[in-house]
C-alpha positions in Angstrom: -7.9 16.6 4.7 -6.8 18.3 7.8 -3.3 18.8 6.4 -4.6 20.3 3.2 -6.8 22.7 5.1 -3.9 23.8 7.2 -1.6 24.3 4.2 -4.2 26.4 2.5 -4.7 28.6 5.5 -0.9 29.1 6.1 -0.4 29.7 2.4 -3.2 32.3 2.5 -1.3 34.0 5.3 1.9 34.1 3.3 0.0 35.5 0.3 -1.4 38.2 2.5 2.0 39.2 3.7 3.3 39.2 0.1 0.4 41.5 -0.9 1.1 43.8 2.0 4.7 44.2 0.8 3.8 44.6 -2.8 0.8 47.1 -2.5 2.0 49.6 0.0 -0.6 52.1 -0.8 -3.5 50.0 0.5 -4.6 49.5 4.1 -1.7 47.4 5.3 -3.1 46.7 8.8 -6.1 44.9 7.3 -3.9 42.7 5.1 -1.5 42.0 8.0 -4.4 41.1 10.3 -5.8 38.7 7.7 -2.4 37.2 7.2 -1.9 36.6 10.9 -5.5 35.2 11.3 -4.9 32.7 8.4 -1.5 31.7 10.0 -3.1 31.3 13.4 -6.0 29.2 12.0 -3.7 27.0 10.0 -1.4 26.3 13.0 -4.5 25.6 15.2 -5.6 23.1 12.5 -2.2 21.3 12.9 -2.4 21.5 16.7 0.8 23.7 16.4 2.7 20.8 14.9 2.0 18.2 17.6 0.9 15.5 15.1 3.7 16.3 12.6 6.5 16.3 15.2 5.0 13.8 17.7 5.3 15.5 21.0 3.0 14.7 24.0 0.3 17.1 25.1 1.4 19.3 28.0 -0.6 18.8 31.2 -2.0 22.4 31.0 -3.6 21.6 27.6 -4.6 18.1 28.5 -6.7 19.3 31.5 -8.3 22.2 29.6 -8.8 20.6 26.2 -11.3 17.8 25.5 -9.4 16.7 22.4 -6.1 16.2 24.3 -4.2 18.3 21.7 -2.0 21.4 21.9 -4.5 24.0 20.7 -6.8 26.6 22.0 
């Protein structure tokens, strides 16, 4: 379920960037902001790829993060 959520968020970010490129007459900053927000949330959901690629949590994150993952 976590992977599906992340894929939907990252996909939404890509759709927002596509819409920004297609509809240039609209407020592009709003669409770009939404796209970046969706991308950020999707990557946070994946712990920035930690579980997919299998790296260990850096000490900085391990001390500050109760989950022991690479995320904010």
